[in-house]
Every structure is written in structure tokens, then in C-alpha cells.
C-alpha positions in Angstrom: -12.0 -31.0 2.8 -9.9 -34.3 2.1 -8.0 -36.2 4.6 -4.3 -34.8 3.2 -5.7 -31.1 4.1 -6.7 -32.2 6.8 -3.8 -33.3 8.3 -1.8 -30.2 6.7 -3.5 -28.3 8.6 -4.1 -30.6 12.0 -0.1 -30.3 11.2 0.5 -26.4 11.3 -2.5 -26.5 14.5 -0.2 -28.8 16.5 3.0 -26.8 15.0 1.3 -23.3 16.1 -0.5 -24.5 19.7 3.3 -25.5 21.0 5.3 -22.6 19.7 2.6 -20.5 20.9 3.3 -22.5 24.2 7.0 -22.2 24.2 6.0 -18.0 24.0 4.0 -18.6 27.4 6.5 -20.3 29.1 9.1 -17.4 27.5 6.9 -14.4 29.1 6.9 -16.4 32.1 10.6 -16.6 32.2 10.9 -12.3 31.5 9.0 -12.3 34.3 11.1 -14.1 36.7 14.0 -12.2 35.6 12.7 -9.3 36.0 11.1 -10.1 40.0 14.5 -11.1 40.2 16.5 -7.8 39.2 13.5 -6.0 41.3 14.6 -7.9 44.2 18.5 -7.5 44.1 18.0 -3.2 43.9 16.1 -3.3 46.5 18.5 -5.6 48.8 21.0 -3.3 47.6 18.8 -0.4 48.7 18.6 -2.0 52.1 22.4 -2.8 52.0 22.9 1.5 51.4 20.6 2.5 54.2 21.8 -0.5 56.6 25.3 1.0 55.6 24.1 5.0 57.4 23.3 2.7 61.2 25.1 2.6 63.6 26.9 0.1 65.4 24.4 -1.2 68.3 21.3 0.8 66.6 18.1 -1.4 67.3 15.8 -2.5 64.4 13.2 -5.2 63.9 13.9 -8.2 62.4 11.3 -10.3 60.1 10.5 -13.7 61.1 7.3 -14.1 59.3 4.6 -11.7 57.7 4.0 -9.1 60.5 6.4 -10.6 63.0 9.4 -9.4 64.0 12.1 -9.7 66.6 14.6 -7.1 68.2 17.9 -7.3 67.3 21.1 -5.1 67.4 23.2 -3.9 64.4 27.3 -5.1 65.7 29.2 -4.8 62.8 26.7 -3.0 59.8 30.0 -2.8 57.8 29.9 -6.9 57.1 27.8 -9.0 56.0 27.2 -13.2 56.5 26.8 -14.3 52.8 25.2 -17.6 52.1 27.8 -19.6 49.5 25.5 -22.9 50.0 25.9 -26.0 51.6 24.8 -23.9 55.6 28.3 -22.0 55.4 28.2 -18.8 55.7 31.3 -15.8 55.3 31.8 -12.8 56.3 31.8 -10.1 53.8 32.4 -6.3 53.0 28.9 -4.5 52.7 30.5 -3.1 49.5 31.7 -6.7 48.2 28.6 -8.0 48.7 27.0 -5.2 46.6 29.8 -5.8 43.9 28.2 -9.3 44.3 25.4 -8.1 43.9 25.5 -5.8 40.9 27.5 -9.1 38.5 23.7 -10.9 39.9 22.0 -8.0 37.4 24.5 -7.9 34.7 24.1 -11.5 34.4 20.3 -11.4 34.6 19.6 -8.5 32.4 21.8 -9.9 30.0 19.7 -13.8 29.9 16.4 -10.9 30.0 18.1 -9.7 26.8 18.4 -12.8 25.4 14.6 -13.9 25.6 13.6 -10.8 24.8 15.1 -11.8 21.2 13.8 -14.8 21.2 10.5 -13.8 22.3 10.4 -11.8 19.3 11.7 -15.0 16.7 8.8 -16.5 18.0 6.0 -14.1 17.8 7.4 -13.9 14.7 7.3 -17.7 13.7 3.9 -17.1 15.5 2.7 -14.9 13.0 4.2 -17.4 9.7 2.3 -20.2 11.4 -0.9 -18.1 11.7 -0.8 -17.4 7.9 0.5 -20.6 6.9 -2.7 -22.1 9.2 -5.5 -19.6 7.4 -4.3 -20.1 3.6 -4.5 -24.2 4.7 -8.0 -23.7 5.8 -9.6 -20.6 3.2 -9.9 -17.8 5.9 
């Protein structure tokens, strides 16, 4: 293989490798988005269950894995929401559920965009692989 052809093969291989790495990163981002959606959906389910709990009901609140503290529910229809800088605001349960639903929709939209990007990257990888095979004669 002459030097010019070797250089072309090397360049195509680097392009292929970079596209492959980008696809792996995108897969990680997709998985993270799916985990975030699942976590929010779990939170929504917990809020639904909390709405059915009467005031002064004793519950166990997790402190660490397998460690709990007993607590009493005072106002299950009001939640404290962290808004940043160690500041919490009291919000009605329904408002929090709506906020969580908006987060799910935003993450789902980003997930869809990343899925389209993933499809484009897969096509790019197929083309790069075909070009590389053509250059190496496989």
C-alpha cells in the first residue's frame, strides 16, 4: 500500500473512530434521559400515593440505604420544593405534579432529538465503514 493510500485509510479510520465515540456518548445521554424520566415517573407515583395519606399518619422516611426515621405527615397536600440556593418554597401537590409533567415532556423531546441524531450517526458510521472497506480492499 503506498503512502498516500495509507494516509487516506488512516484518515478514514480516525473519522470512523470519532463518529463511533460520538455515538457511544449519545447512547449514554439517551440512557441518562431514560433514567431521569423513570425517576420522575416514580416521583409522580409517590405523590399520588401521598395524596391518599391522611394527616398525622406516621411514615418512615429514608435517611440512607436501609436507614429510616419515623415522621408524621402534617399537610400531604403541600410540598416543599427546592428552587435552588438551599431555598424551598411550599407548593400544592397538583402544581408540583404539573411541574414534573413538564420536565418529562422536556426530557422526552430531548430524547427524541438525540434518537434522531443517533440514527444519523449510524448512517454516517455505515458510510465511513464502507469507505474504509473500499480503501482497504475488503
